[in-house]
N, C-alpha and C positions, 0 to 999 in steps of 0.2 A: 256415483250412480245410485239412484233410488231404486230399491228392489222391494216389491210388495208380495206378501203371501196372499194370493188371490183364491186360495182354496178354503174349505171349511174345516181343515184339520191342521195340526201342528206339523211344520216342515222343518227338517234339520239336515245339515250337511257338515262335513269337515274337509278341510284342505290341509293335509299334514305338512306339506312343504312350507306353508305359511304359518303353521301352528294355530290354525283357526278352526273353531267349532261354532256354528251358528244354529240358532233355533228361532223360527218365526212362528208366532201365534197367528191364528186367522185374522186377516186384515192388517197385520203389522207391517210397517214400512221401516226399512233400515238403509242407511247410506253405506254402500259397499264399493270398494275400489274396483276399477276395471281390471287390475292385475288379479285380484281375488276371483272375480267372475271368470276371467280367462283360465285361471287354474282350475276352477270348478268344472269347466268343460272337459278337462282331462280326467276327472274323477268318475268312477263308475256311477252312472245315473245322473251325473251333473247336467248334461244336456237335456235330459228328460225333465229335471226340476225346472230349468230355465224356460223350457218351451211349454210345459203343461201346468205347472203349479205356482211358479213365481212369475211376477210380471215386471218387465223392464220396458222403458220407453223405446220407441222404434229406432231412434238414432243410436242408442246404446246397443241395441241388438245388432244393428248393422256393423258397429265398431267391433263387435265380438264375432263377426262373420257367421251370424246365425241367419239362415234364410228368412225371407220375408214371411211374416205370420199373417194369418187371416184376420180380418177386422175384429172378429169376436175375441181374439187374444187381448185386445186393447179396451174392451168394454169395462166400464166402472161398475161397481155394485149397484149404483142407482140406475144405470142403463139396463142391467140385467133384471132388476126388479120391475122396471117400466115395461120391458118386453113381456115378462111373466104376467103382469096385471093388465096392461092396456095395449100391448103390441099385437100385431096381427098374428094369426096362426102361421103364416108363411115366415115371418121374422123369427118366431119361436122355433120352427122347424129348422131354419138355417142355423140358428144358434146351437141347436142340438147336434146338427151335422158337422159344423165347422169349429166349434169352440173347443179349447183345450180341456183336459180333464178337470182342472181346477175350477173352471167356469161351470162345468156340469155338476161338480160338488156343491157349488153355491146355488145352482138351480134347484137341486134336491132339497137343500136346507131351506131356501126361500119358499119352496112349494109347501112346506109345513108352517113356517112362521108368518107368511103373508095372510092367509094361505092362498094357494092357487085355486081359482074358482071356475076357470074355463075347462069344461070336461074334455074338450078336444085336446087341450094342452096336457091335461092329466094323462089321457090315453097315449098321446105322442111320447111323453116322458117315460111311461111304462114300456112302451114298445121299443124305444131306443135304448133304455138303460136297465129295464127290469124293475125299476123302482115304482111301486104303487103308492102314490101319495095318499089316496083315500084310505087304504089299509093302514098305512103308517099313522095317519091321524086317528083312526079308530083305535089302534093299539095304544097310542098316547093317552087317549081319553079313557080307555079301559084301565090302564095302569093308574091313572089319577083317581079313578073311582075305587079301584081296589085298595089303594093306599088310604083313601078316605074311610073306607069301611073297616080297615084293620087298625086305624088310629085309636088309641086308648080314649074311652069316653071321659068327658070332664067329670071330676069329682063333684058330688052334690051332697050337701048335708041332709041328714034325715031328721035332725032335731034342731029346733029354733034355738040358737045360742042366747038369745035375749031372755028366754023364759026358762032355760035349763037351770036346775038346782045346782049343777056343777059349774060354777062360774070361776073365772080366774080371780084369785085373791090378790089384791094389790097391797104392797107394803107401805103405801103412803098413808 
């Protein structure tokens, strides 16, 4: 079964009975056996990982006896970006209301990287999650400007080396 980390953070789990430790980076896809995923469901937080942060296709979820997920569970990154940039406000609100936590993480991340330009969507995101994309963008810009100001100035010569009486003497 293909399992994808659909969140914006690193996800990890272990299944001690199978001597397995997994780490998924954002967007990473791994082939995982059905037995391992079934065992993961018995681990603390395993069901939460599979339903909110990792993405498995619908048929495989049914094979694991995981109740049917909302359509937002199955959205690809491209679909999420499209809803953020060109989707209707209603589609965006439905995504915020029904998507798993991993999708919401991606929405927050894309709100900064795309960036999100519809102020109604920015306000809806803040109301639903407390994440203020405008303030986050301002903080990123302020940090970049502060780093630029504190960078060491480039060294500049005060004396023209071609006319200086202290020239490098060559042994040739």
